[in-house]
N, C-alpha and C positions, 0 to 999 in steps of 0.2 A: 909685027911686033908682038902681039898677044900670043901668037902661035909659039914664038920662042919662049915666052914666059910660061906658057902651059907645059912645054917640054921640060923646062927647068923644075916645075913643080913635081914632075915624076921622078926626078933625081933624088938620091938619098937625102941629104941635108944641104941647105944652101951653103955654098963655099964661103961666102962673106956677107957682111952686113949690107953691103950695097945691093946684092942680089935679093936678099930678104926684103929690103925696102921696095924694090921694083915689083915684087910679087904680092905685096900687101893689098893693093886694090882688088886684084883678082880673088884672093883668098876671102876677103870681106864680102865681095859681091856674091860669091858662091854660098856663103853662110846666110846672107840675106835671102837668097833664093830658096835655100833649104827650108827656111821658116815660112816663106810665102807659099811654097808648094806643099807644105806639111798637110794641109787640108785638101790637097789634090785639086786646087784651083788657085790661079794667080790673078787677082783682081787688078784692074787698071790703077786703082788707088794705091795698091801695094807696089806696083812697078814705078809709079810716080814717086812714092816715098823712097824707094831704093835708089832711084836716079838722083833725087835731091841729096840723099845722104852721101852717095859716092862723090857727087860734085863738090859738096862742102868739105868732106874729109880729105879728099885727094886733089882738090883744085883742078877738076877736069871740066872741059867744055862739053856741050850737049852731044856732039858727035863722038867724043871719047867715051862718054857715059853709055851711049847707045851701043857702041862696039863692045865695051866691057860687059854690059848686060847680055848681049848676044853671045859672046864667047863664054860667059859664066853659065848661061843656060845650057849650052852645049856641053860644057865641062861637068855641070851638075848632072845632066842626063846620063853621061857616060861614067860617072863616079860610082865607086863602090863604098864610099865612106867619106867622112869629114876629117879624118885624122891629118892628112897631109895639108889641108887648108888651115886647121887650127894650129898645127905645128909651125907653119909659116908665121901666124900671128903671135904665137908664143915666143918665137925667135925675135920678132921685130917690135913687139909692144910690151910695155910694162903693165902691171896689174890694173892701174887706173884706166889706161886706154882700153884694156880688154873689158873692164867693167862697163865703160861707156858704150862699147859695142853691144854688150848684153842688154843694157837699157834700151838701145835703139832696136834690137831684135824684139824686145817686148813691145815697144811702140809700134813696130811693124805688125806684130800679131794682133794688136788691139785697134789697128786702123779701121777695121770694119765694125768696131764696137762689140765684137764677139771673140771670145777666146776658145779656140778649138783645142781639144785634149791632145791632138797630134802636134799642134804648134807648141804647146807647153812642153810636151815630151822632147821635141826637137831642141828647144831652147835649153832644157835641162841637160841634155846630152852635150850640147855645145859648151855650156858652162863647165861641165866636168872636164871636157877636153881642153878647155882654156885654164884649167886648174883654179877655178873660182869656187869658193866654198858655197855650201848651201845657204848660209847666211847672206852672202853677196847675191846669190840667185834670187832670194826673196826680196832683198833690198832693191835690186834692179827692177823686179816686177812691180813693187809698190811705187817706185819712182816713176816708172812708165805709166802706171794707172793714174797717178796724180797729174801727170802731164796730159794724158788723154782726156781726163775729166775737165781740164782747163780749156780744151779746144772749143 
């Protein structure tokens, strides 16, 4: 099933809203992994948080999350950019949902209580590709920091 979704991500633009909805979990998972890998190491805490977020957002069971992460890692390794993934999210989500993803990406970057410059750069690039303003980028960062301080 995921192989078919991956093949559709390579096509120009999703033909309909239903296809876009099917591709959203994969697109989000790849972006989570982009941030996790930005510092060239993916910690177990980061993978756990990615799995939890995917499960909550898309109502997936543990085996579906594991398969999605495995496929997303392969896709991310082979990827030459994030545009096709952000395009899918732009087609399927409104501004509020994209902002929430940005907050979650910041929370992921802060899971180890350290913010790497490469993680911040990656999140900034994702925010731009999601057409979120610099103000929303900063707001998401502050929201995530407040959340991580409360842990």
